[in-house]
Backbone bond lengths (Angstrom), bond angles and torsions (degrees), N, CA, C in turn:
res aa  C-N    CA-C-N  psi(-1)  N-CA   C-N-CA  omega(-1)  CA-C   N-CA-C  phi
1 X - - - 1.471 - - 1.531 109.99 -
2 X 1.318 115.78 126.61 1.458 120.86 -177.47 1.515 110.26 -78.06
3 X 1.348 117.95 144.83 1.464 120.33 177.82 1.522 110.49 -68.43
4 X 1.352 118.03 160.68 1.472 121.24 178.91 1.528 111.31 -57.57
5 X 1.339 115.68 158.13 1.473 120.92 -175.87 1.518 112.16 -60.24
6 X 1.361 116.66 -40.03 1.468 118.37 -178.75 1.521 111.40 -67.00
7 X 1.343 116.50 -33.00 1.462 120.42 177.48 1.525 110.43 -71.47
8 X 1.332 116.93 -38.82 1.461 121.11 176.09 1.524 110.15 -60.60
9 X 1.337 116.13 -43.02 1.461 120.33 179.73 1.520 111.22 -63.59
10 X 1.350 116.79 -38.29 1.459 120.38 178.70 1.528 110.21 -65.53
11 X 1.340 116.59 -44.00 1.461 120.38 177.55 1.531 110.54 -61.09
12 X 1.343 115.97 -41.25 1.456 120.20 179.35 1.512 112.38 -63.35
13 X 1.334 115.88 -40.45 1.465 120.66 178.31 1.523 110.95 -62.81
14 X 1.329 116.27 -45.72 1.463 120.12 179.18 1.531 110.84 -63.94
15 X 1.332 117.01 -35.86 1.463 120.70 -179.92 1.523 110.86 -64.44
16 X 1.330 117.25 -41.94 1.466 120.65 179.72 1.525 110.86 -69.61
17 X 1.323 117.18 -39.36 1.462 120.07 175.92 1.528 110.75 -63.75
18 X 1.332 116.82 -37.76 1.466 120.01 176.84 1.531 110.29 -63.41
19 X 1.330 116.90 -42.60 1.460 120.72 178.33 1.533 110.44 -60.35
20 X 1.329 116.79 -46.17 1.465 121.02 179.71 1.525 110.84 -62.40
21 X 1.330 116.41 -39.99 1.460 120.71 178.00 1.523 111.14 -61.49
22 X 1.330 116.65 -46.47 1.466 120.83 -178.69 1.524 110.49 -65.92
23 X 1.331 117.53 -42.25 1.472 119.95 178.80 1.524 110.98 -63.66
24 X 1.330 116.87 -33.03 1.457 120.22 -179.34 1.514 114.28 -70.24
25 X 1.341 117.31 -12.79 1.469 120.44 -179.57 1.526 113.51 -89.61
26 X 1.339 117.79 -6.55 1.466 119.57 -170.68 1.533 112.75 -63.32
27 X 1.329 117.39 -43.61 1.460 119.85 -179.05 1.512 112.40 -64.35
28 X 1.328 116.31 -41.48 1.461 120.36 178.91 1.519 110.88 -66.53
29 X 1.323 117.12 -39.49 1.472 120.36 177.50 1.522 110.45 -61.82
30 X 1.335 117.10 -44.23 1.462 120.67 179.92 1.524 111.72 -63.37
31 X 1.328 117.22 -27.94 1.464 122.24 178.18 1.533 111.94 -57.86
32 X 1.330 117.06 -30.18 1.460 120.97 -177.18 1.531 112.56 -80.87
33 X 1.336 116.80 0.52 1.472 120.70 174.74 1.523 108.62 -129.27
34 X 1.346 117.91 62.48 1.471 120.59 -174.02 1.519 113.62 -65.69
35 X 1.335 117.11 -23.49 1.463 119.59 -178.43 1.524 112.26 -81.05
36 X 1.328 116.91 -8.65 1.464 121.00 -179.26 1.521 109.15 -93.06
37 X 1.311 116.96 134.60 1.463 121.37 179.20 1.525 110.32 -61.79
38 X 1.342 117.31 137.64 1.472 119.04 175.49 1.522 112.00 -61.11
39 X 1.329 116.96 -26.20 1.459 120.23 176.06 1.521 110.31 -65.30
40 X 1.336 116.68 -39.97 1.465 120.87 179.48 1.523 110.61 -68.17
41 X 1.325 116.53 -42.79 1.464 119.92 179.64 1.522 110.40 -62.16
42 X 1.323 116.62 -45.98 1.462 120.31 179.87 1.512 112.21 -63.75
43 X 1.338 117.18 -43.18 1.464 120.89 -178.62 1.521 111.21 -65.71
44 X 1.338 116.66 -42.48 1.465 119.44 -178.94 1.527 111.02 -69.25
45 X 1.330 116.54 -46.57 1.466 120.17 -177.13 1.520 111.20 -61.07
46 X 1.329 117.07 -50.18 1.452 119.61 -178.06 1.523 111.30 -75.13
47 X 1.339 117.54 -32.90 1.454 120.56 -179.89 1.520 112.28 -66.52
48 X 1.327 116.80 -52.86 1.469 120.35 179.32 1.528 110.14 -68.16
49 X 1.333 116.26 -42.85 1.462 119.41 176.76 1.515 111.55 -58.83
50 X 1.337 116.74 -36.87 1.463 120.55 178.33 1.511 112.70 -65.35
51 X 1.325 117.14 -41.04 1.470 120.44 177.43 1.523 110.42 -63.17
52 X 1.331 116.78 -42.29 1.461 120.29 178.22 1.531 110.99 -62.93
53 X 1.336 116.85 -39.57 1.463 120.23 177.68 1.530 110.54 -64.37
54 X 1.335 116.58 -41.66 1.461 120.37 -179.85 1.527 111.06 -64.54
55 X 1.331 116.79 -39.67 1.465 119.95 177.56 1.528 110.74 -64.12
56 X 1.329 115.98 -39.42 1.463 119.59 178.75 1.522 111.50 -64.86
57 X 1.325 116.88 -32.62 1.467 121.69 -175.30 1.529 112.68 -102.78
58 X 1.326 117.69 14.06 1.469 121.25 -170.83 1.531 113.30 -59.60
59 X 1.319 118.10 -36.48 1.461 120.10 -178.28 1.524 111.04 -67.16
60 X 1.325 117.08 -42.78 1.471 120.03 178.50 1.530 110.91 -67.63
61 X 1.341 117.22 -37.19 1.468 119.67 178.57 1.527 110.29 -63.55
62 X 1.331 116.08 -44.06 1.465 119.92 179.86 1.525 110.85 -65.38
63 X 1.317 117.17 -40.91 1.465 120.67 -176.86 1.526 111.94 -69.45
64 X 1.330 118.04 -32.88 1.462 120.81 -175.27 1.523 112.38 -111.79
65 X 1.324 115.29 28.83 1.464 121.24 -176.86 1.526 111.73 -57.52
66 X 1.325 117.44 -43.51 1.466 120.50 -177.37 1.528 111.49 -66.36
67 X 1.321 116.80 -40.34 1.468 119.07 177.85 1.518 111.38 -66.05
68 X 1.320 116.11 -36.32 1.469 119.27 177.67 1.522 110.96 -63.86
69 X 1.324 116.84 -37.82 1.470 120.19 178.40 1.524 111.33 -62.92
70 X 1.324 116.99 -34.46 1.465 120.09 178.60 1.520 111.77 -64.92
71 X 1.326 116.83 -24.19 1.469 121.53 -178.92 1.531 111.29 -109.00
72 X 1.326 116.69 26.15 1.473 119.05 -171.92 1.522 112.59 -61.34
73 X 1.332 118.22 -37.23 1.473 118.88 -179.36 1.527 111.27 -64.96
74 X 1.338 116.44 -43.05 1.466 120.14 177.73 1.523 110.43 -65.09
75 X 1.331 116.88 -39.83 1.468 120.29 179.10 1.529 111.27 -62.56
76 X 1.326 116.63 -37.62 1.471 120.26 178.59 1.527 110.18 -64.57
77 X 1.339 116.98 -42.81 1.468 120.37 178.84 1.528 110.07 -63.24
78 X 1.336 116.54 -44.86 1.460 120.10 177.97 1.516 111.84 -62.03
79 X 1.322 116.21 -38.08 1.464 120.80 179.38 1.526 110.86 -64.79
80 X 1.320 117.45 -38.79 1.468 120.69 177.05 1.532 109.78 -60.03
81 X 1.336 116.00 -40.06 1.457 119.67 177.13 1.525 111.73 -61.52
82 X 1.335 116.90 -43.33 1.466 120.50 179.55 1.525 110.78 -65.16
83 X 1.323 117.26 -36.67 1.474 120.96 -179.88 1.527 110.27 -65.46
84 X 1.325 116.83 -44.86 1.463 120.53 -175.77 1.522 112.94 -75.85
85 X 1.329 116.94 -30.28 1.465 120.40 -173.99 1.529 113.44 -56.13
86 X 1.340 121.01 -56.86 1.476 118.33 -176.01 1.517 113.20 -66.54
87 X 1.335 117.32 -31.43 1.460 119.89 179.51 1.528 110.12 -65.04
88 X 1.347 116.23 -43.08 1.465 120.35 179.42 1.523 111.09 -72.93
89 X 1.325 117.53 -40.04 1.458 121.87 -175.23 1.530 112.05 -64.13
90 X 1.317 117.51 -50.83 1.461 120.15 -177.95 1.527 111.70 -71.98
91 X 1.326 117.54 -31.71 1.462 120.16 175.03 1.521 110.67 -67.40
92 X 1.333 116.78 -36.63 1.456 121.22 178.07 1.521 111.09 -60.98
93 X 1.332 116.65 -45.31 1.465 119.96 -179.68 1.529 111.59 -68.96
94 X 1.331 116.71 -32.68 1.459 119.63 179.00 1.519 111.66 -67.61
95 X 1.338 117.12 -33.07 1.465 120.87 -176.37 1.523 113.15 -91.11
96 X 1.328 117.16 -41.27 1.466 120.73 -174.62 1.517 113.06 -101.03
97 X 1.328 117.57 -11.55 1.449 120.98 -176.27 1.517 110.74 105.80
98 X 1.325 115.95 154.86 1.460 121.39 -176.00 1.527 111.12 -61.09
99 X 1.326 117.49 -48.97 1.460 121.02 -175.49 1.525 111.40 -63.95
100 X 1.336 116.39 -51.14 1.468 120.30 -176.17 1.530 110.56 -65.96
101 X 1.336 117.19 -47.77 1.455 120.30 -179.02 1.513 112.04 -58.39
102 X 1.331 116.54 -41.56 1.460 120.62 -178.81 1.523 111.63 -69.58
103 X 1.325 117.04 -45.66 1.466 120.51 -178.12 1.527 111.08 -63.23
104 X 1.329 118.00 -42.05 1.466 120.56 179.48 1.528 110.18 -66.55
105 X 1.325 117.12 -44.07 1.463 120.37 -178.72 1.524 111.50 -61.38
106 X 1.332 116.93 -38.38 1.456 120.64 178.51 1.529 110.85 -77.85
107 X 1.343 115.98 -40.90 1.457 120.41 -173.09 1.514 114.85 -68.04
108 X 1.324 117.69 -32.46 1.468 120.63 -176.51 1.525 111.42 -84.22
109 X 1.325 118.12 -22.29 1.463 121.54 -174.09 1.530 114.10 -55.51
110 X 1.346 119.74 -44.91 1.468 118.29 179.96 1.523 113.60 -60.42
111 X 1.339 116.77 -34.49 1.463 119.26 179.82 1.524 111.33 -71.45
112 X 1.321 115.97 -39.90 1.457 119.26 176.91 1.522 110.30 -62.34
113 X 1.340 116.25 -42.10 1.463 120.08 179.09 1.533 111.02 -64.78
114 X 1.340 116.41 -41.13 1.465 120.25 179.74 1.526 111.14 -63.68
115 X 1.329 117.37 -39.75 1.463 120.49 179.19 1.519 111.28 -67.17
116 X 1.331 117.21 -39.59 1.467 120.34 176.56 1.520 110.84 -61.54
117 X 1.334 116.11 -45.31 1.456 120.26 -179.94 1.527 111.43 -65.17
118 X 1.333 115.82 -36.97 1.468 119.45 -176.16 1.518 111.86 -72.82
119 X 1.330 117.33 -45.84 1.464 119.88 -171.24 1.523 114.20 -94.30
120 X 1.337 117.49 -19.07 1.460 119.32 178.67 1.528 111.65 -113.84
121 X 1.320 116.62 -35.94 1.453 119.21 178.15 1.511 113.28 -91.27
122 X 1.336 117.35 -9.18 1.469 123.41 -179.10 1.527 111.79 56.89
123 X 1.325 115.71 34.24 1.461 121.20 176.88 1.521 108.06 -129.42
124 X 1.316 115.16 -178.28 1.469 120.81 174.32 1.535 111.90 56.68
125 X 1.323 118.62 69.05 1.469 121.67 -178.53 1.523 112.13 -60.97
126 X 1.335 114.79 151.99 1.461 120.90 178.02 1.524 108.16 -76.82
127 X 1.317 117.51 113.92 1.459 122.63 -176.79 1.530 110.47 -106.50
128 X 1.324 115.90 175.35 1.461 120.36 176.85 1.526 110.84 -63.65
129 X 1.337 115.58 -38.24 1.474 118.77 177.96 1.515 110.55 -61.91
130 X 1.340 116.76 -40.98 1.461 120.93 179.83 1.536 110.14 -63.55
131 X 1.333 116.03 -44.62 1.471 120.41 -179.73 1.526 110.36 -63.52
132 X 1.346 117.37 -42.52 1.463 121.06 178.97 1.526 110.51 -62.17
133 X 1.327 116.60 -47.65 1.466 119.35 -178.32 1.519 111.14 -66.25
134 X 1.327 117.13 -37.63 1.464 120.25 177.88 1.524 110.90 -64.40
135 X 1.332 116.66 -39.42 1.467 120.90 179.26 1.527 110.85 -65.40
136 X 1.337 116.49 -42.72 1.462 120.32 178.30 1.526 110.92 -64.87
137 X 1.330 116.12 -40.42 1.458 119.79 178.57 1.514 112.07 -64.35
138 X 1.335 116.73 -42.92 1.463 120.61 179.27 1.524 110.99 -64.35
139 X 1.336 116.44 -41.83 1.463 119.93 177.86 1.526 110.38 -64.13
140 X 1.316 116.99 -40.17 1.457 120.89 177.87 1.515 112.03 -61.05
141 X 1.317 116.37 -41.62 1.468 120.35 178.66 1.525 110.74 -65.09
142 X 1.334 116.66 -40.06 1.459 120.35 178.13 1.528 110.77 -61.87
143 X 1.329 117.09 -42.49 1.460 120.80 179.37 1.530 111.06 -66.43
144 X 1.334 116.73 -39.22 1.460 120.14 177.46 1.523 110.99 -61.77
145 X 1.321 115.77 -42.61 1.467 119.69 -177.62 1.521 111.34 -66.05
146 X 1.322 116.67 -33.76 1.459 119.08 -177.50 1.508 114.37 -91.59
147 X 1.339 116.81 -6.39 1.463 120.14 -176.41 1.517 111.26 -73.11
148 X 1.306 115.55 145.34 1.458 120.60 175.85 1.530 109.04 -88.25
149 X 1.315 115.50 153.77 1.455 120.64 179.33 1.504 109.31 160.13
150 X 1.303 116.31 -178.21 1.448 119.42 177.25 1.514 109.48 -137.56
151 X 1.312 115.15 154.56 1.458 122.10 178.02 1.506 108.20 -120.73
152 X 1.337 115.60 125.31 1.457 120.74 179.62 1.523 111.30 57.92
153 X 1.333 116.24 33.40 1.458 120.10 177.01 1.507 114.20 78.07
154 X 1.328 117.75 5.64 1.467 121.25 -177.36 1.518 108.75 -118.98
155 X 1.326 116.99 127.28 1.454 120.36 176.59 1.524 109.82 -69.53
156 X 1.319 116.14 131.62 1.455 121.40 177.78 1.523 108.41 -102.88
157 X 1.346 116.55 125.54 1.452 118.40 179.78 1.529 110.10 -74.55
158 X 1.324 115.02 173.06 1.458 120.43 -174.68 1.526 111.73 -61.84
159 X 1.346 116.44 -38.99 1.462 118.66 -178.45 1.524 111.03 -63.61
160 X 1.339 117.15 -45.23 1.465 120.47 178.88 1.523 111.11 -62.05
161 X 1.337 116.01 -42.19 1.463 119.43 -178.44 1.525 110.47 -64.87
162 X 1.336 116.03 -44.76 1.462 119.45 179.08 1.527 111.04 -63.83
163 X 1.329 116.75 -41.02 1.467 119.82 178.77 1.524 110.63 -64.38
164 X 1.340 116.26 -41.20 1.456 119.95 177.39 1.518 111.93 -63.03
165 X 1.337 116.62 -40.92 1.461 120.76 177.86 1.531 110.58 -65.57
166 X 1.339 116.64 -41.42 1.468 120.21 178.08 1.531 110.61 -60.60
167 X 1.328 116.51 -41.26 1.465 119.89 178.15 1.526 110.79 -68.47
168 X 1.344 116.82 -31.22 1.458 119.73 173.90 1.521 111.39 -63.07
169 X 1.334 116.16 -39.17 1.468 120.58 176.39 1.528 110.08 -64.59
170 X 1.326 116.95 -40.75 1.469 120.72 176.80 1.527 110.28 -61.87
171 X 1.340 116.26 -44.26 1.466 120.26 179.33 1.527 110.51 -60.35
172 X 1.324 116.51 -45.69 1.461 120.26 179.75 1.522 111.28 -62.08
173 X 1.330 116.76 -41.03 1.466 121.21 -177.79 1.523 111.61 -68.05
174 X 1.335 116.72 -40.86 1.461 119.03 -179.89 1.527 111.01 -71.82
175 X 1.345 116.78 -33.41 1.468 119.94 174.92 1.531 109.76 -62.99
176 X 1.333 116.07 -46.03 1.462 120.07 178.76 1.524 110.62 -62.37
177 X 1.345 117.01 -36.45 1.453 121.14 -178.45 1.520 111.54 -63.03
178 X 1.345 116.62 -51.16 1.464 116.47 -174.85 1.534 112.41 -74.69
179 X 1.332 118.59 -27.29 1.461 118.74 175.15 1.528 110.82 -72.53
180 X 1.329 116.84 -37.33 1.463 120.55 178.66 1.523 110.96 -67.40
181 X 1.331 116.85 -43.47 1.466 120.78 177.20 1.528 110.21 -61.10
182 X 1.343 116.21 -46.02 1.457 119.84 179.78 1.513 112.22 -59.61
183 X 1.340 116.59 -41.95 1.467 120.56 179.77 1.523 110.91 -63.94
184 X 1.312 117.99 -40.04 1.458 120.85 -179.81 1.524 111.08 -63.73
185 X 1.321 116.98 -41.22 1.465 120.46 179.34 1.529 109.94 -67.37
186 X 1.336 116.86 -40.69 1.471 120.05 177.79 1.522 110.71 -62.86
187 X 1.326 117.30 -39.21 1.464 121.28 179.77 1.521 111.44 -64.67
188 X 1.333 116.37 -18.96 1.461 121.16 177.82 1.529 111.79 -88.50
189 X 1.329 116.14 7.41 1.455 119.79 172.92 1.519 116.57 102.09
190 X 1.336 118.12 4.12 1.468 120.91 -179.75 1.531 108.65 -88.55
191 X 1.320 116.46 138.07 1.475 121.17 -178.69 1.523 110.47 -60.29
192 X 1.332 116.23 137.34 1.464 121.01 -176.76 1.513 113.24 -58.47
193 X 1.341 117.96 -40.94 1.460 120.35 179.68 1.521 111.88 -63.52
194 X 1.337 116.09 -36.55 1.462 119.87 178.56 1.523 111.07 -65.55
195 X 1.331 116.35 -40.61 1.464 121.11 -179.61 1.535 110.78 -66.71
196 X 1.324 115.67 -52.26 1.464 120.53 -177.60 1.528 110.55 -63.99
197 X 1.321 116.34 -46.99 1.466 120.07 -178.38 1.513 113.16 -60.62
198 X 1.335 117.47 -41.52 1.462 120.40 -178.42 1.522 111.73 -69.55
199 X 1.352 117.61 -40.98 1.468 119.68 179.26 1.529 111.04 -66.13
200 X 1.328 116.41 -42.11 1.462 119.39 179.27 1.524 111.27 -66.51
201 X 1.321 116.91 -36.76 1.465 119.83 178.69 1.524 110.66 -64.40
202 X 1.330 117.02 -45.97 1.466 120.06 -179.82 1.528 111.24 -64.17
203 X 1.336 116.73 -36.88 1.461 118.74 178.61 1.521 111.33 -66.83
204 X 1.332 117.12 -34.94 1.465 121.11 178.94 1.528 111.09 -63.73
205 X 1.320 116.12 -36.55 1.467 120.56 -179.90 1.525 110.73 -61.69
206 X 1.330 117.01 -30.82 1.467 121.22 179.38 1.525 111.46 -88.83
207 X 1.336 117.20 -42.77 1.463 120.92 -172.95 1.529 113.28 -70.36
208 X 1.309 117.54 -45.39 1.469 119.37 -174.21 1.529 113.41 -61.89
209 X 1.347 120.40 -40.35 1.474 119.03 177.99 1.532 113.52 -63.03
210 X 1.346 118.20 -23.35 1.470 118.98 179.58 1.527 111.86 -66.91
211 X 1.326 117.20 -16.53 1.465 120.38 178.77 1.523 111.82 -65.39
212 X 1.320 116.81 -19.08 1.469 120.08 175.98 1.529 109.93 -59.79
213 X 1.341 116.38 -32.98 1.465 121.13 -177.30 1.527 112.99 -98.82
214 X 1.342 117.55 -27.17 1.468 119.61 -173.19 1.527 114.14 -112.97
215 X 1.327 117.90 -16.87 1.463 120.31 -170.51 1.509 115.24 -105.04
216 X 1.336 117.82 31.63 1.460 120.75 -176.38 1.511 114.39 -58.80
217 X 1.342 117.84 -34.68 1.465 120.23 -177.96 1.525 112.28 -113.07
218 X 1.326 116.79 22.27 1.458 120.79 -177.00 1.528 111.97 -64.79
219 X 1.333 116.15 -32.39 1.463 120.10 -178.32 1.526 111.56 -124.29
220 X 1.335 116.89 29.99 1.461 118.35 -177.33 1.522 113.48 -80.62
221 X 1.333 118.83 -10.02 1.459 121.26 171.46 1.530 108.52 -152.33
222 X 1.326 115.57 169.94 1.462 120.45 -173.97 1.525 112.71 -65.77
223 X 1.340 116.64 -32.15 1.464 119.51 -179.95 1.519 111.00 -66.74
224 X 1.322 116.06 -48.43 1.466 119.53 178.70 1.524 111.01 -60.42
225 X 1.328 116.41 -43.22 1.463 120.68 -179.71 1.527 110.76 -63.28
226 X 1.328 116.65 -41.36 1.467 120.64 -179.69 1.520 111.12 -63.91
227 X 1.335 116.51 -41.92 1.464 120.32 178.40 1.520 110.48 -62.36
228 X 1.339 116.54 -47.04 1.461 120.79 -178.03 1.525 111.34 -61.29
229 X 1.318 117.10 -45.79 1.459 120.91 -178.45 1.527 111.22 -68.82
230 X 1.334 116.46 -38.92 1.469 119.87 177.38 1.526 110.35 -60.21
231 X 1.327 116.20 -47.38 1.469 120.13 -177.11 1.527 111.40 -60.83
232 X 1.332 116.83 -39.84 1.459 120.17 -176.75 1.527 112.05 -74.19
233 X 1.340 116.28 -45.07 1.456 119.72 -171.67 1.529 113.55 -86.63
234 X 1.341 117.44 -31.47 1.471 118.36 -173.60 1.538 111.54 -94.39
235 X 1.350 120.18 -70.95 1.474 117.34 -178.43 1.532 113.36 -66.06
236 X 1.342 116.88 -43.17 1.455 119.09 -173.07 1.518 114.02 -77.58
237 X 1.337 117.86 -30.90 1.463 119.20 179.94 1.522 111.79 -101.82
238 X 1.333 116.71 -62.30 1.468 119.33 -177.88 1.529 110.61 -61.29
239 X 1.347 116.68 -39.36 1.458 120.12 179.68 1.517 112.38 -59.76
240 X 1.341 116.95 -46.49 1.467 120.14 -179.42 1.523 111.60 -69.86
241 X 1.344 117.82 -35.09 1.464 120.66 177.09 1.530 109.90 -64.36
242 X 1.339 116.85 -44.10 1.463 120.86 178.88 1.532 110.91 -63.01
243 X 1.341 116.62 -41.05 1.458 120.35 -179.99 1.528 110.60 -64.77
244 X 1.334 117.22 -43.51 1.459 120.76 178.89 1.527 111.09 -62.96
245 X 1.339 116.34 -39.15 1.465 119.93 177.50 1.528 110.18 -63.15
246 X 1.327 116.68 -43.40 1.453 120.07 -178.87 1.513 113.03 -62.93
247 X 1.337 117.05 -36.36 1.458 121.21 -178.09 1.528 112.93 -66.11
248 X 1.348 116.97 -15.20 1.466 119.24 178.10 1.523 111.99 -67.47
249 X 1.318 117.24 -29.57 1.467 120.44 -175.07 1.522 113.91 -123.09
250 X 1.341 117.52 -10.71 1.466 121.41 -178.27 1.525 109.03 -110.62
251 X 1.325 116.66 134.92 1.466 120.69 179.08 1.522 110.48 -61.27
252 X 1.340 115.82 147.66 1.459 120.73 -177.31 1.530 111.39 -59.50
253 X 1.341 117.18 -38.08 1.460 120.14 -179.95 1.528 110.88 -65.95
254 X 1.330 116.77 -38.65 1.467 120.50 177.00 1.523 110.47 -67.65
255 X 1.331 116.23 -39.50 1.469 120.24 178.46 1.523 111.03 -61.21
256 X 1.340 116.24 -39.12 1.467 120.08 177.74 1.522 111.22 -60.29
257 X 1.328 115.80 -41.76 1.460 119.93 179.13 1.528 111.24 -66.20
258 X 1.333 116.83 -40.94 1.461 121.00 -178.67 1.525 112.27 -65.54
259 X 1.334 117.06 -33.14 1.466 119.70 -178.55 1.527 112.63 -72.52
260 X 1.341 117.18 -6.88 1.462 118.97 172.87 1.521 111.00 -64.43
261 X 1.331 116.05 -11.87 1.455 121.20 175.85 1.527 110.85 -65.22
262 X 1.333 117.43 -25.47 1.471 120.83 -176.94 1.527 113.03 -61.18
263 X 1.353 120.25 -54.73 1.477 117.92 -179.87 1.519 113.35 -64.89
264 X 1.344 117.57 -26.81 1.465 119.95 175.87 1.530 109.64 -64.34
265 X 1.332 116.12 -47.29 1.467 121.20 178.26 1.525 110.28 -60.55
266 X 1.332 115.94 -45.37 1.464 120.52 -178.17 1.525 111.27 -61.49
267 X 1.338 116.92 -43.41 1.471 120.10 -178.71 1.521 111.51 -67.33
268 X 1.333 116.98 -42.56 1.469 120.51 -179.96 1.524 110.59 -63.44
269 X 1.328 117.43 -45.41 1.464 120.87 179.38 1.529 111.14 -66.04
270 X 1.335 116.54 -36.77 1.465 119.94 -179.94 1.526 110.92 -61.28
271 X 1.325 116.65 -39.42 1.465 120.79 -178.15 1.525 111.49 -80.00
272 X 1.330 117.65 -43.75 1.463 120.96 -172.51 1.527 113.75 -84.67
273 X 1.337 117.56 -31.97 1.468 120.53 -176.50 1.524 111.42 -104.07
274 X 1.331 116.62 -51.63 1.466 120.46 -177.20 1.525 110.86 -72.93
275 X 1.335 117.17 -30.38 1.457 120.56 -179.35 1.509 113.17 88.84
276 X 1.337 117.57 24.35 1.457 120.21 177.92 1.525 109.87 -71.74
277 X 1.316 114.60 148.34 1.455 121.46 176.83 1.519 108.60 -118.89
278 X 1.311 116.04 126.38 1.461 121.21 -179.71 1.523 107.86 -121.61
279 X 1.307 116.68 128.77 1.460 120.57 -177.93 1.526 110.63 -70.70
280 X 1.325 114.83 169.54 1.468 120.03 179.56 1.522 111.05 -59.10
281 X 1.346 116.13 -38.93 1.461 120.24 178.28 1.522 110.71 -61.68
282 X 1.337 115.97 -39.46 1.458 120.23 178.91 1.513 112.31 -65.11
283 X 1.342 116.30 -40.82 1.463 119.59 178.60 1.530 110.49 -65.59
284 X 1.336 116.93 -36.29 1.467 119.50 176.29 1.528 109.73 -62.53
285 X 1.342 115.81 -42.94 1.463 119.81 177.79 1.521 112.18 -60.52
286 X 1.334 116.61 -43.40 1.461 120.35 178.07 1.526 110.77 -64.46
287 X 1.347 116.26 -36.67 1.452 119.79 177.81 1.523 112.19 -64.35
288 X 1.338 116.34 -40.06 1.468 120.30 178.31 1.531 111.02 -64.58
289 X 1.329 116.57 -39.49 1.466 119.91 176.82 1.527 109.80 -64.92
290 X 1.338 117.06 -37.67 1.451 120.39 176.71 1.522 111.77 -62.73
291 X 1.340 116.65 -41.34 1.469 120.44 177.97 1.524 110.61 -63.78
292 X 1.324 116.28 -41.05 1.464 118.93 -178.74 1.533 110.27 -66.65
293 X 1.333 117.12 -34.58 1.458 120.31 176.76 1.529 111.17 -66.21
294 X 1.322 116.42 -40.96 1.461 120.10 178.08 1.531 110.70 -63.29
295 X 1.334 116.74 -40.50 1.467 120.11 177.32 1.525 111.11 -63.25
296 X 1.330 115.99 -41.26 1.456 119.76 178.32 1.525 111.09 -64.62
297 X 1.332 116.55 -40.27 1.460 120.35 -179.73 1.525 110.52 -66.68
298 X 1.331 117.28 -40.88 1.463 121.34 177.56 1.517 110.05 -62.50
299 X 1.315 116.10 -39.94 1.461 121.26 177.93 1.524 110.78 -63.32
300 X 1.346 115.98 -41.42 1.465 119.65 179.69 1.521 111.21 -65.76
301 X 1.348 117.50 -38.97 1.451 120.96 178.51 1.525 110.88 -64.33
302 X 1.345 117.52 -40.48 1.460 120.97 178.64 1.513 110.85 -66.05
303 X 1.341 116.81 -36.01 1.461 120.46 -178.94 1.518 111.52 -68.26
304 X 1.356 116.74 -30.17 1.460 120.72 -177.55 1.528 112.74 -98.06
305 X 1.348 116.12 2.00 1.464 118.95 -178.27 1.541 111.03 -70.75
């Protein structure tokens, strides 16, 4: 017997918040393995997590194999996005700091998705609200880049901060790319698990072999091994499973709003656990990015109303 609809919705909401919470811990977890390349952490986390996702979705992949072949070019493009995303995301946090890298990666994603929908999907027109939120987000990023502070007790110069922010923009863009591609394939009638599982599996085939060059010390002690396994099994696997479960009963626009919990978690952990220091100007910049995210979420809710 299925639980009542309101109870299902409550479970779905908690599942999405749990996913956002787990995703928000990734930068802090990586902090405990400073000798490991962020490229290795990203490749292992997404590579192993991708294999686990593919195993979870294996029945749908097998059942819809022919339909997936019809969309092979789109799947390849989406897979490229998944491959680049963790490499850019973890490198961004390593250079700009956990809080800044995470906030930029999350904050830019809605704009990248909106541009993809506008110029390739011919939907989602550029409105005044979009322009206002984009302007606030851009100003917030500028303030973050110019703010003084330190990450993990180390002062980051302007070049490192700007490079980290640029990689955060790349991470956001590639995240938007593979989610947009996946949505288009699903809209064509392919089961969501088959789409997600196949893209993650193909990305794992590329990401895991790169550890030969970047992952030399990934398992050289128990701390590094614990970080690597945590990243793969908890945020990358359990987090995505919880998010997928939540989407069954929670509207996509509401889910977008709930995932704003992720940069909040990341910023709090960065300050309280990692020991990052962010100046007042930096906090203002993060606040502006938060406002722009809220505007984007409100816009998404109105579009789906």
